[in-house]
Each structure stands twice: as structure tokens, then as C-alpha cells.
VEXKEDREN-951653 format. One record per residue: x, y, z of N, C-alpha, C in turn. Coordinates in steps of 0.2 Angstrom, whole numbers, padded with zeros to 4 digits, always signed. Layout:
N
XYZXYZXYZ/...
// end
This chain:
412
-0094-0119-0657-0093-0126-0655-0090-0126-0648/-0091-0130-0644-0089-0130-0637-0087-0137-0634/-0084-0137-0629-0082-0143-0626-0085-0145-0619/-0086-0151-0618-0089-0153-0611-0084-0155-0606/-0085-0156-0600-0081-0158-0595-0077-0164-0598/-0071-0164-0599-0068-0170-0603-0067-0176-0599/-0069-0176-0592-0068-0182-0588-0075-0186-0588/-0080-0184-0591-0086-0188-0591-0085-0195-0595/-0088-0200-0592-0086-0206-0594-0091-0208-0598/-0094-0206-0604-0096-0214-0608-0095-0212-0614/-0092-0209-0607-0093-0207-0610-0090-0210-0615/-0085-0202-0607-0081-0201-0609-0082-0207-0612/-0087-0208-0614-0086-0210-0619-0089-0211-0619/-0089-0210-0622-0088-0207-0620-0086-0206-0614/-0091-0204-0607-0089-0201-0600-0085-0205-0601/-0080-0211-0609-0075-0209-0606-0079-0206-0596/-0076-0214-0592-0076-0212-0588-0073-0207-0585/-0069-0202-0580-0067-0196-0576-0063-0198-0570/-0061-0193-0566-0057-0194-0560-0062-0197-0555/-0060-0202-0550-0064-0205-0545-0067-0200-0541/-0072-0203-0537-0076-0198-0532-0071-0194-0528/-0065-0198-0525-0061-0194-0521-0056-0190-0525/-0057-0188-0531-0053-0184-0535-0046-0187-0536/-0046-0194-0538-0040-0197-0539-0036-0194-0544/-0029-0194-0544-0025-0191-0549-0020-0196-0551/-0019-0197-0557-0014-0202-0560-0007-0199-0558/-0003-0202-0554+0004-0199-0553+0009-0202-0558/+0010-0198-0563+0015-0199-0568+0021-0195-0568/+0027-0197-0568+0032-0193-0567+0034-0188-0573/+0037-0183-0571+0039-0178-0576+0046-0180-0579/+0048-0180-0585+0054-0181-0588+0058-0175-0589/+0064-0174-0587+0067-0168-0587+0070-0166-0594/+0069-0159-0596+0071-0157-0602+0070-0149-0603/+0073-0146-0609+0071-0139-0611+0072-0138-0618/+0070-0133-0621+0072-0132-0627+0067-0129-0632/+0070-0124-0636+0066-0121-0641+0068-0124-0648/+0063-0127-0651+0064-0131-0657+0061-0127-0663/+0065-0125-0668+0062-0121-0674+0064-0124-0680/+0060-0122-0685+0062-0123-0692+0062-0130-0694/+0068-0132-0698+0068-0139-0700+0069-0144-0694/+0072-0142-0689+0073-0146-0684+0067-0148-0680/+0062-0143-0680+0056-0144-0677+0052-0149-0681/+0051-0148-0687+0047-0152-0692+0050-0159-0691/+0056-0160-0691+0059-0167-0690+0058-0170-0683/+0058-0166-0678+0056-0168-0671+0049-0170-0671/+0044-0166-0674+0037-0168-0674+0036-0175-0678/+0040-0176-0683+0039-0182-0687+0042-0188-0683/+0047-0187-0680+0050-0192-0675+0046-0194-0670/+0042-0189-0667+0038-0190-0661+0032-0194-0664/+0029-0192-0670+0023-0196-0673+0025-0203-0674/+0031-0204-0677+0034-0211-0678+0034-0215-0672/+0037-0212-0666+0038-0215-0660+0031-0217-0657/+0026-0212-0658+0019-0214-0655+0016-0220-0659/+0017-0220-0666+0014-0225-0670+0017-0232-0667/+0024-0232-0666+0027-0238-0664+0024-0241-0657/+0022-0236-0653+0019-0238-0647+0012-0239-0647/+0009-0239-0653+0002-0241-0654-0003-0235-0654/-0001-0229-0654-0005-0223-0654-0006-0222-0662/-0012-0223-0664-0014-0221-0671-0014-0214-0673/-0015-0210-0668-0016-0203-0669-0011-0199-0664/-0009-0193-0667-0004-0189-0663-0005-0182-0666/-0006-0177-0661-0007-0170-0663-0003-0165-0658/-0002-0159-0661+0002-0154-0657-0002-0148-0657/-0002-0145-0650-0006-0139-0649-0002-0134-0645/-0003-0128-0646+0001-0123-0642-0003-0123-0635/+0001-0123-0630-0002-0123-0623-0004-0116-0620/-0009-0113-0624-0012-0107-0621-0018-0109-0617/-0021-0105-0614-0028-0106-0610-0033-0109-0615/-0037-0113-0613-0042-0116-0618-0047-0111-0621/-0049-0111-0627-0053-0106-0630-0060-0106-0627/-0062-0112-0625-0069-0113-0623-0070-0113-0615/-0066-0109-0612-0066-0108-0605-0073-0106-0602/-0076-0101-0606-0082-0098-0603-0088-0103-0604/-0088-0107-0609-0093-0112-0610-0092-0118-0604/-0086-0120-0603-0085-0125-0598-0088-0122-0591/-0086-0116-0589-0089-0113-0583-0097-0113-0583/-0099-0111-0589-0107-0110-0589-0110-0117-0589/-0107-0122-0592-0109-0129-0591-0109-0132-0584/-0104-0130-0580-0104-0133-0573-0108-0129-0569/-0109-0122-0570-0113-0118-0566-0121-0120-0567/-0122-0122-0573-0129-0125-0575-0131-0131-0572/-0126-0134-0568-0128-0141-0565-0127-0147-0569/-0124-0146-0575-0124-0151-0580-0119-0157-0578/-0114-0155-0573-0109-0160-0571-0112-0165-0566/-0118-0164-0564-0121-0169-0559-0117-0168-0553/-0115-0174-0550-0112-0175-0544-0104-0175-0545/-0102-0173-0551-0094-0173-0552-0092-0167-0550/-0092-0166-0543-0089-0159-0540-0082-0158-0541/-0078-0164-0542-0071-0163-0543-0070-0159-0550/-0074-0158-0554-0073-0154-0560-0073-0147-0558/-0077-0145-0554-0077-0138-0552-0071-0136-0547/-0070-0141-0543-0064-0140-0538-0057-0139-0542/-0057-0143-0548-0050-0142-0552-0051-0138-0558/-0056-0134-0558-0057-0131-0565-0052-0126-0567/-0049-0123-0562-0043-0118-0564-0037-0122-0567/-0036-0128-0565-0030-0132-0567-0032-0135-0574/-0039-0136-0575-0041-0139-0582-0041-0134-0587/-0042-0128-0585-0042-0122-0590-0035-0119-0592/-0030-0121-0588-0024-0118-0589-0019-0123-0587/-0015-0126-0592-0010-0132-0591-0004-0129-0587/-0003-0123-0586+0002-0120-0583+0002-0122-0575/-0004-0124-0573-0005-0126-0566-0001-0133-0565/-0002-0137-0570+0002-0144-0570+0009-0143-0571/+0011-0139-0576+0018-0138-0578+0019-0131-0580/+0022-0127-0575+0023-0120-0576+0026-0118-0583/+0031-0122-0585+0035-0121-0591+0032-0123-0597/+0026-0126-0597+0023-0129-0603+0022-0124-0609/+0024-0126-0615+0023-0123-0621+0019-0126-0626/+0019-0133-0626+0015-0137-0631+0012-0143-0627/+0006-0145-0630+0003-0151-0628+0003-0156-0634/+0006-0162-0633+0006-0167-0637+0000-0172-0635/-0005-0173-0640-0010-0177-0638-0010-0183-0643/-0011-0189-0640-0011-0195-0644-0018-0199-0643/-0019-0203-0648-0025-0207-0648-0024-0214-0649/-0027-0218-0644-0026-0225-0644-0032-0229-0646/-0033-0232-0652-0039-0234-0654-0041-0241-0651/-0048-0241-0650-0051-0248-0648-0057-0249-0653/-0058-0255-0655-0063-0257-0659-0069-0261-0655/-0075-0259-0655-0080-0262-0652-0081-0269-0655/-0083-0274-0651-0085-0281-0654-0092-0280-0657/-0094-0284-0662-0101-0284-0664-0105-0286-0659/-0111-0283-0658-0116-0285-0653-0120-0291-0656/-0120-0297-0652-0124-0302-0655-0131-0301-0655/-0135-0304-0659-0142-0302-0659-0146-0307-0654/-0145-0305-0648-0149-0309-0643-0155-0306-0640/-0160-0309-0638-0165-0306-0634-0163-0305-0627/-0161-0299-0626-0158-0298-0619-0163-0299-0613/-0169-0297-0615-0174-0298-0610-0176-0305-0608/-0176-0309-0613-0178-0317-0612-0172-0320-0608/-0166-0318-0611-0160-0321-0608-0157-0318-0602/-0160-0312-0600-0157-0308-0594-0150-0306-0595/-0148-0303-0600-0142-0301-0602-0141-0293-0601/-0136-0291-0598-0134-0284-0597-0130-0282-0603/-0128-0275-0603-0124-0273-0608-0119-0268-0605/-0112-0269-0607-0107-0265-0605-0104-0261-0611/-0102-0255-0610-0099-0251-0615-0092-0255-0617/-0091-0254-0624-0086-0258-0627-0079-0256-0624/-0078-0250-0622-0072-0247-0620-0069-0251-0614/-0074-0253-0610-0073-0256-0603-0071-0263-0604/-0071-0267-0610-0069-0274-0610-0062-0274-0610/-0059-0279-0606-0052-0280-0606-0049-0276-0600/-0042-0275-0601-0039-0272-0596-0041-0265-0595/-0040-0261-0589-0041-0254-0588-0037-0250-0593/-0040-0246-0597-0037-0242-0602-0032-0237-0599/-0034-0235-0593-0029-0230-0590-0022-0232-0589/-0022-0239-0587-0015-0242-0586-0011-0242-0593/-0015-0245-0598-0012-0246-0605-0010-0240-0608/-0014-0234-0608-0012-0228-0611-0006-0225-0607/-0007-0225-0600-0002-0222-0596+0005-0225-0597/+0005-0232-0597+0012-0235-0598+0015-0233-0605/+0011-0233-0610+0013-0231-0617+0015-0223-0617/+0012-0219-0613+0014-0212-0613+0020-0211-0610/+0022-0215-0604+0028-0215-0601+0034-0217-0606/+0032-0222-0610+0037-0224-0615+0039-0219-0620/+0033-0216-0622+0034-0210-0627+0038-0204-0624/+0036-0203-0618+0040-0197-0615+0047-0199-0615/+0049-0205-0613+0056-0207-0612+0059-0206-0619/+0056-0208-0624+0059-0208-0631+0060-0201-0633/+0055-0196-0632+0056-0189-0634+0062-0186-0630/+0062-0188-0623+0068-0186-0619+0075-0188-0622/+0075-0193-0625+0081-0195-0629+0082-0191-0635/+0077-0189-0638+0078-0185-0644+0080-0178-0643/+0077-0176-0637+0079-0169-0635+0080-0169-0627/+0087-0171-0626+0089-0171-0619+0087-0164-0615/+0085-0164-0610+0083-0158-0606+0076-0156-0606/+0072-0158-0611+0065-0156-0612+0061-0159-0606/+0056-0155-0604+0052-0157-0598+0046-0160-0602/+0044-0166-0599+0038-0170-0602+0034-0173-0596/+0028-0171-0596+0023-0173-0591+0017-0177-0594/+0017-0183-0593+0011-0187-0596+0005-0186-0592/-0001-0186-0595-0007-0185-0592-0012-0190-0595/-0017-0193-0591-0022-0197-0594-0029-0194-0591/-0034-0197-0592-0041-0193-0590-0042-0193-0583/-0037-0196-0579-0038-0195-0572-0035-0189-0569/-0031-0185-0574-0028-0179-0572-0032-0173-0574/-0031-0167-0571-0035-0161-0572-0033-0158-0579/-0035-0162-0584-0034-0159-0591-0040-0160-0595/-0042-0155-0599-0047-0155-0604-0045-0159-0610/-0045-0165-0610-0042-0169-0615-0045-0168-0622/-0051-0167-0623-0054-0166-0629-0053-0159-0632/-0052-0155-0628-0050-0148-0630-0043-0148-0634/-0038-0151-0631-0031-0152-0633-0031-0156-0640/-0035-0161-0640-0036-0165-0646-0038-0161-0652/-0044-0157-0651-0046-0153-0656-0041-0148-0658/-0038-0145-0653-0033-0140-0655-0027-0143-0659/-0026-0149-0657-0020-0152-0661-0022-0156-0667/-0028-0154-0670-0030-0157-0676-0031-0164-0677/-0033-0167-0671-0035-0174-0671-0042-0176-0672/-0046-0171-0673-0053-0172-0674-0057-0166-0673/-0064-0166-0673-0068-0161-0672-0073-0163-0667/-0076-0158-0663-0081-0160-0658-0087-0162-0662/-0089-0168-0660-0095-0171-0663-0101-0168-0659/-0107-0169-0662-0113-0167-0658-0115-0171-0652/-0111-0177-0652-0112-0182-0646-0106-0180-0641/-0103-0175-0642-0098-0172-0638-0091-0176-0638/-0091-0181-0642-0084-0184-0643-0080-0181-0648/-0074-0182-0648-0069-0180-0653-0070-0185-0659/-0072-0183-0665-0073-0187-0671-0067-0186-0676/-0065-0192-0678-0059-0192-0684-0062-0195-0690/-0061-0193-0696-0064-0196-0702-0062-0203-0703/-0057-0205-0700-0055-0212-0701-0056-0217-0695/-0055-0214-0689-0055-0218-0683-0062-0216-0679/-0066-0212-0682-0072-0211-0678-0071-0208-0671/-0074-0211-0666-0073-0209-0660-0071-0214-0655/-0069-0220-0658-0067-0226-0654-0059-0225-0652/-0057-0221-0648-0050-0220-0646-0050-0217-0640/-0045-0219-0636-0043-0216-0629-0038-0210-0631/-0038-0205-0626-0034-0199-0627-0029-0199-0621/-0023-0197-0623-0018-0196-0618-0014-0190-0620/-0010-0186-0615-0007-0180-0617+0000-0180-0614/+0004-0177-0617+0011-0175-0614+0012-0167-0614/+0012-0165-0608+0013-0157-0607+0021-0157-0608/+0023-0152-0612+0031-0151-0613+0033-0144-0613/+0039-0142-0612+0042-0136-0613+0044-0135-0620/+0044-0140-0624+0046-0139-0631+0041-0135-0635/+0044-0130-0638+0039-0125-0642+0039-0128-0649/+0033-0132-0650+0031-0135-0656+0026-0132-0660/+0026-0131-0666+0021-0128-0670+0014-0132-0670/+0009-0129-0669+0002-0133-0668+0000-0135-0675/-0003-0141-0675-0006-0144-0681-0012-0140-0682/-0014-0139-0689-0020-0136-0691-0027-0140-0688/-0032-0136-0686-0038-0140-0684-0042-0143-0690/-0046-0148-0688-0050-0151-0693-0057-0148-0693/-0060-0147-0699-0066-0144-0699-0072-0149-0697/-0077-0146-0694-0083-0150-0692-0086-0154-0698/-0087-0160-0697-0090-0164-0703-0097-0167-0701/-0100-0165-0695-0106-0168-0693-0112-0165-0698/-0111-0159-0701-0116-0157-0705-0123-0156-0702/-0128-0158-0705-0135-0158-0703-0137-0164-0699/-0133-0169-0698-0134-0175-0695-0136-0174-0687/-0141-0177-0685-0143-0176-0678-0145-0183-0675/-0142-0189-0678-0143-0195-0675-0142-0196-0668/-0137-0194-0665-0135-0195-0658-0140-0191-0654/-0142-0185-0656-0147-0182-0652-0154-0185-0652/-0155-0187-0658-0162-0190-0659-0163-0197-0655/-0157-0201-0655-0158-0208-0653-0155-0209-0645/-0153-0203-0642-0151-0204-0635-0157-0206-0631/-0156-0212-0627-0162-0215-0624-0165-0210-0619/-0161-0206-0616-0163-0201-0610-0163-0194-0612/-0162-0192-0619-0162-0185-0621-0156-0181-0617/-0151-0185-0616-0145-0181-0612-0142-0176-0617/-0142-0178-0623-0138-0173-0628-0143-0168-0630/-0140-0162-0630-0145-0156-0632-0141-0152-0638/-0145-0148-0642-0141-0144-0647-0136-0139-0644/-0131-0138-0647-0126-0133-0645-0120-0137-0641/-0119-0143-0643-0114-0147-0640-0114-0148-0632/-0121-0148-0630-0122-0149-0623-0124-0156-0621/-0121-0159-0616-0122-0165-0613-0124-0164-0606/-0130-0166-0604-0132-0165-0597-0131-0172-0593/-0125-0172-0589-0123-0178-0586-0129-0181-0582/-0133-0177-0579-0138-0180-0575-0143-0184-0578/-0143-0184-0585-0147-0188-0589-0144-0194-0593/-0137-0193-0593-0133-0198-0597-0132-0205-0593/-0133-0210-0597-0133-0217-0595-0126-0218-0592/-0121-0216-0596-0114-0217-0594-0113-0214-0587/-0115-0208-0586-0114-0205-0579-0118-0209-0574/-0124-0210-0575-0129-0213-0571-0126-0220-0568/-0123-0224-0573-0121-0231-0571-0114-0231-0569/-0110-0226-0570-0103-0226-0568-0101-0221-0562/-0103-0215-0563-0101-0209-0559-0106-0208-0553/-0112-0209-0555-0117-0207-0550-0117-0212-0544/-0118-0209-0538-0118-0213-0532-0125-0212-0529/-0127-0217-0526-0134-0217-0523-0139-0220-0527/-0145-0217-0527-0151-0220-0531-0152-0216-0537/-0154-0220-0542-0155-0217-0549-0162-0215-0549/-0163-0209-0552-0170-0206-0552-0175-0211-0555/-0180-0212-0552-0185-0217-0554-0187-0215-0561/-0189-0209-0564-0191-0208-0571-0186-0210-0576/-0180-0211-0574-0174-0213-0579-0173-0220-0579/-0175-0224-0574-0173-0231-0574-0175-0235-0580/-0182-0235-0582-0184-0239-0587-0180-0237-0594/-0178-0231-0594-0174-0229-0600-0167-0231-0601/-0164-0234-0595-0158-0237-0595-0158-0244-0599/-0163-0247-0600-0163-0253-0603-0159-0258-0600/-0154-0261-0603-0150-0266-0600-0143-0264-0599/-0142-0257-0600-0135-0254-0599-0133-0255-0591/-0128-0258-0590-0126-0258-0583-0119-0255-0581/-0115-0253-0587-0109-0250-0586-0108-0246-0592/-0109-0239-0592-0108-0235-0598-0114-0236-0603/-0113-0233-0609-0117-0233-0614-0114-0231-0621/-0115-0235-0626-0112-0233-0633-0117-0231-0638/-0123-0229-0636-0128-0227-0641-0126-0222-0645/-0124-0216-0643-0122-0210-0647-0116-0211-0651/-0112-0217-0649-0106-0218-0654-0109-0223-0659/-0113-0228-0657-0115-0233-0662-0119-0230-0668/-0123-0225-0666-0127-0222-0672-0124-0217-0676/-0118-0215-0674-0114-0210-0678-0111-0213-0684/-0113-0210-0690-0111-0212-0697-0103-0213-0697/-0099-0209-0693-0092-0210-0694-0089-0216-0690/-0094-0220-0687-0092-0226-0683-0095-0232-0686/-0099-0231-0691-0102-0237-0694-0098-0243-0696/-0092-0242-0699-0088-0247-0701-0083-0250-0696/-0083-0246-0690-0077-0248-0685-0080-0253-0680/-0080-0259-0682-0082-0265-0678-0077-0270-0679/-0075-0274-0674-0070-0279-0674-0074-0285-0678/-0071-0289-0681-0074-0295-0684-0076-0300-0679/-0073-0301-0674-0074-0305-0669-0076-0302-0662/-0080-0304-0658-0082-0301-0652-0081-0306-0646/-0083-0303-0640-0083-0307-0634-0090-0306-0631/-0095-0309-0634-0102-0308-0631-0103-0309-0624/-0100-0314-0621-0101-0315-0614-0098-0310-0610/-0093-0306-0612-0091-0300-0608-0095-0294-0610/-0097-0293-0616-0101-0288-0618-0108-0288-0615/-0111-0294-0615-0118-0295-0613-0118-0300-0607/-0116-0298-0601-0115-0303-0595-0122-0305-0593/-0122-0311-0590-0128-0314-0587-0130-0310-0581/-0135-0307-0580-0137-0302-0575-0137-0306-0568/-0141-0312-0568-0141-0315-0561-0134-0317-0558/-0129-0318-0562-0123-0319-0559-0120-0313-0556/-0121-0307-0559-0118-0301-0556-0122-0299-0550/-0129-0301-0550-0133-0298-0544-0131-0302-0538/-0127-0307-0538-0126-0311-0532-0119-0310-0530/-0115-0305-0533-0108-0304-0531-0107-0301-0524/-0103-0303-0520-0101-0300-0514-0096-0295-0516/-0094-0291-0511-0089-0286-0512-0082-0289-0514/-0080-0295-0511-0074-0298-0513-0074-0301-0520/-0080-0304-0521-0081-0307-0528-0081-0301-0533/-0084-0296-0532-0083-0290-0536-0076-0288-0538/-0072-0287-0532-0065-0285-0533-0061-0290-0537/-0063-0297-0536-0059-0302-0539-0061-0302-0546/-0067-0302-0548-0069-0302-0555-0067-0297-0559/-0067-0291-0556-0065-0285-0560-0059-0282-0558/-0054-0286-0556-0047-0283-0554-0044-0281-0561/-0041-0275-0561-0038-0273-0567-0043-0270-0572/-0049-0269-0571-0054-0267-0576-0057-0261-0574/-0059-0257-0579-0062-0250-0578-0068-0251-0574/-0071-0257-0574-0078-0258-0571-0078-0257-0564/-0072-0258-0561-0072-0257-0554-0073-0250-0551/-0073-0245-0556-0075-0238-0554-0082-0237-0552/-0086-0241-0555-0093-0241-0553-0095-0243-0546/-0090-0246-0542-0091-0249-0536-0096-0255-0536/-0095-0259-0531-0099-0265-0531-0107-0263-0530/-0108-0258-0525-0115-0256-0524-0118-0253-0531/-0114-0249-0534-0116-0246-0540-0118-0251-0546/-0113-0255-0547-0114-0260-0552-0120-0265-0551/-0121-0267-0545-0127-0272-0543-0133-0268-0543/-0133-0261-0541-0139-0257-0542-0141-0257-0549/-0136-0256-0554-0138-0256-0561-0141-0262-0563/-0138-0268-0560-0140-0274-0562-0148-0275-0560/-0149-0273-0554-0156-0273-0552-0161-0269-0557/-0159-0263-0559-0163-0260-0564-0164-0263-0570/-0158-0266-0573-0158-0270-0579-0163-0276-0579/-0163-0280-0573-0167-0285-0572-0174-0283-0572/-0176-0278-0569-0183-0275-0569-0185-0274-0576/-0180-0271-0580-0182-0269-0587-0183-0275-0591/-0180-0281-0589-0182-0287-0593-0189-0289-0593/-0193-0287-0588-0200-0289-0586-0200-0296-0587/-0195-0300-0585-0195-0307-0585-0196-0310-0578/-0201-0314-0578-0203-0317-0572-0197-0322-0569/-0193-0324-0573-0187-0328-0571-0182-0324-0567/-0183-0317-0567-0178-0313-0563-0181-0312-0556/-0187-0314-0554-0190-0313-0548-0186-0316-0542/-0184-0322-0543-0181-0325-0537-0174-0322-0535/-0171-0319-0541-0164-0316-0539-0166-0309-0536/-0171-0306-0539-0172-0299-0536-0175-0300-0529/-0179-0305-0527-0182-0306-0521-0176-0307-0516/-0171-0311-0518-0166-0313-0513-0162-0307-0512/-0160-0303-0517-0157-0296-0516-0161-0292-0511/-0167-0291-0512-0171-0287-0508-0171-0289-0500/-0170-0296-0499-0170-0298-0492-0163-0297-0489/-0158-0299-0493-0151-0300-0491-0146-0296-0493/-0147-0291-0498-0141-0287-0500-0139-0282-0494/-0133-0282-0493-0130-0277-0488-0132-0270-0489/-0133-0268-0495-0133-0261-0497-0141-0259-0498/-0143-0254-0494-0150-0251-0494-0151-0249-0501/-0146-0246-0504-0147-0243-0511-0149-0249-0516/-0145-0254-0516-0147-0260-0520-0154-0263-0518/-0156-0263-0512-0162-0265-0510-0168-0261-0513/-0167-0254-0513-0172-0250-0516-0173-0251-0523/-0167-0253-0527-0168-0254-0534-0171-0261-0535/-0170-0266-0531-0173-0272-0531-0180-0272-0530/-0182-0268-0526-0189-0267-0525-0193-0264-0531/-0190-0259-0534-0192-0255-0540-0193-0261-0545/-0188-0265-0546-0188-0270-0551-0193-0275-0550/-0194-0277-0544-0200-0282-0543-0207-0278-0545/-0207-0272-0543-0213-0268-0544-0214-0268-0552/-0209-0267-0556-0209-0267-0563-0212-0273-0566/-0209-0279-0563-0211-0285-0566-0219-0287-0564/-0220-0286-0558-0227-0285-0555-0231-0291-0555/-0228-0297-0556-0233-0303-0555-0233-0305-0548/-0237-0311-0547-0238-0313-0540-0232-0315-0536/-0227-0318-0540-0221-0320-0537-0217-0313-0534/-0217-0308-0538-0214-0302-0537-0218-0299-0530/-0224-0299-0530-0228-0297-0525-0226-0300-0518/-0226-0307-0519-0224-0311-0513-0217-0309-0510/-0212-0308-0515-0206-0305-0513-0206-0299-0509/-0210-0294-0512-0210-0288-0509-0214-0288-0502/-0219-0292-0501-0222-0293-0495-0217-0296-0489/-0214-0301-0492-0209-0304-0487-0204-0299-0485/-0201-0295-0489-0196-0290-0487-0198-0285-0483/-0204-0283-0484-0207-0277-0481-0208-0278-0473/-0209-0284-0471-0209-0286-0464-0203-0286-0461/-0197-0286-0465-0191-0286-0462-0187-0280-0463/-0188-0276-0468-0184-0270-0469-0184-0265-0464/-0178-0263-0462-0178-0258-0457-0176-0251-0459/-0173-0251-0465-0171-0245-0468-0177-0241-0471/-0177-0234-0469-0183-0230-0471-0184-0230-0478/-0178-0228-0482-0179-0227-0489-0180-0233-0493/-0177-0239-0490-0179-0245-0494-0186-0247-0493/-0189-0246-0487-0196-0248-0485-0200-0244-0489/-0199-0237-0490-0203-0233-0494-0203-0236-0502/-0197-0238-0504-0196-0241-0511-0201-0247-0511/-0201-0251-0506-0205-0257-0506-0213-0255-0507/-0215-0250-0503-0222-0248-0503-0223-0245-0510/-0219-0241-0513-0220-0239-0519-0221-0244-0524/-0217-0249-0524-0217-0255-0529-0223-0259-0528/-0226-0260-0522-0232-0263-0521-0238-0259-0524/-0237-0253-0523-0243-0249-0526-0242-0249-0533/-0236-0249-0536-0236-0249-0543-0238-0256-0546/-0237-0261-0542-0239-0268-0545-0247-0268-0544/-0250-0265-0540-0257-0265-0539-0261-0261-0544/-0258-0257-0548-0261-0253-0553-0262-0257-0559/
// end
């Protein structure tokens, strides 16, 4: 069993989205401390830490010895095979990810916590007729990075009170830490075939956070793999991004393509995205361990946004609408690009006017390329008129080529 690059978003959550393109790092302070804790005192300290974590809203808490990660060879092979796509920051920070001593030289233990979120029920709407996109459940509401980081700081402060002098350095998934590796080593779950950490009560719907510490705490026992012969996630992945052997090819993953990937989405994959415009939950929704983990009430307008509204967002409107949201990570260009693809996948003639307007006026050549593809996919007379009108004005070589390809597609 192996681990994937822990900063993938859909992924991460899965891709649990990752560090930003510019290799952003969450600047969380270290809390000062030292100490070797043994015997009864150690067991009591671990109980006190778990209790403090629960009070702060962390349903899960595990302890691992801070050795080098056991699946280092797999991670290197995964990156060398190109599976990380454009996430080059994973390779640049690989040494730090494989050895926590780069972040904290005195580290002895890693405390990992899990902050659960429950997805809302997906309303039974005809997304093609109503032109509704789909957003991964983890991205609803406030940005989880801030929520988890604030609670981690509070937990670190409480542990520092219990053991004055101990060093505690918080980390979230913007840090160079292989989160899922430490979660598995700390007995918080097992690696599922969808590459998420699975827990027998909480499924995979939880965010991870870590505290690197110089406290020497006994590790918790690992949890056995309970996936058995089930291959639902592999069989039902729309793009076949999941492969046997706990391998996820980010280049095919909808979460990666709609969040991390910059530039154009490969044409053969666009139809497979369906209406996903930020992230993807398929490999979690089909997992038997997640079947009962759904909120009683949902927010369908947030989960299934009206695509024409998003297609018209300016840069400032995008920033205002998604202030404090994980969705900002996709950038305005990336999100509207995804919206163009989803509108094309509706095959709805009602989307033509929105797509034609974007093809003429959107400031991003990347967005215009995808608008052209979407019009070609719809392929009616209105779509052809929109393509012809834009072709006469388009100065960008790549966008003009996309218009020509869409016209050719519509003519077939």
C-alpha cells in the first residue's frame, strides 16, 4: 500500500486541494517546549491531547513517531512518472515532505487531527436543462485552511500549557507535509483505493492537520485495510484517473484539472468533466464507507450554482463572490474556463448566448478557447453564428484555432 502526493486537491479530496502555484506556505508559529514523556504520564498526556482536540472540533486524533515516511520510494516513483501533472512544487519540496526534520529538526512525534465535514444531499435536478454546475462539497462555506489552522493553533497552545517548554509546530495542507502518511501511521485510518484516508466511522469526509512536536509520544497502532475486493472508486471514476496499486494520475483527475491545472484542459477530457467546475466527489460518493455520511439539509444553490451567472464574472466580481472561500484557488480564469466546459456539456441551446458573449468579450484567451469548444459541442445554428462572428475578430492564434476546430466539429 502506498501514498500519493498529499497536497492533491479533490482531492485532496480529495486533491484535498495543495500548495498554490507559487508554492504558498502557511506561516504558522512554533510554540516553544521540550520534553521526554514516558509511562503513565505519557498515556495521560495523550488522553489530555485527544480531549483538547475533541473540544476544538477535531473528531479524530492520532500519534505517530516522526521517522522518515515508509513510502518514500513510491512517492518518488509517482512524481518521476509524471503523475503530479503541473504540480512541480511537489518535486521541489520533496525532501521536506519525506522527512519532517526539515520543518522541525527536534521533531520526535507527529500529532494528526481530523476535522469532519458532511456533504449536503445532492438535489435531483436535471443539470443539463437547468444549466447547473457542481462544486465539491468540501469547498462549500469558509476556506477550510483557515478553520483548521486556527483550531490547530489553539490545540498547540493548550498542549504547551500541559507541557511547558515543548516545541509544537502546526501544519495544514499548504505546508510541505505528507498529511495522509502521518494520518495512516497515527492510526486514523487506512489508505483507500481512492487514495483518501478512510475511517470506519467517518469515511473520508474530514480535513487533516498536523502538529510536529519534540514530545516523544508512543505511536498509535495502524488500522487494517478494509477496502477488500471493492473497486467502485476505480470503476466509476469518470476519467479513469484511479489505477490499481493506489495510484492516482493527477493529469486525468477532475479535481486537479478544475483546480490546480493552469491553461487549457485537454480536449479528450472535457466531455468527461460533466458539470464539475471545482473539484470532484465521485470517488468519495461511491465509497461504501461514505454512504451514510450526508447532512440532512443542504445548500443546493451553492452546491449546484447557475452556470450563466458564473460565466459573466469579472475578476473583481470573482474575488468578491469567493472571498474567504477555497474556490479562489482555481483563479477567475480557471473557474470560468471550467464553466465554459460545463455549459458545453449541457448541450443546451439556452447556453449559446452566454458562450457566444464569452467568446467575443472575455479577456482570457484560455476562456475563449473553451467557449469555442463548448459552442462546437452544442453545434446548432446559433452556435455556428456565434463562432463565425468571433472568428472575424479573434486575434489570438490559439483561440482562433479553437474556433476553427469547433466550426469543423459542428459541420460533421
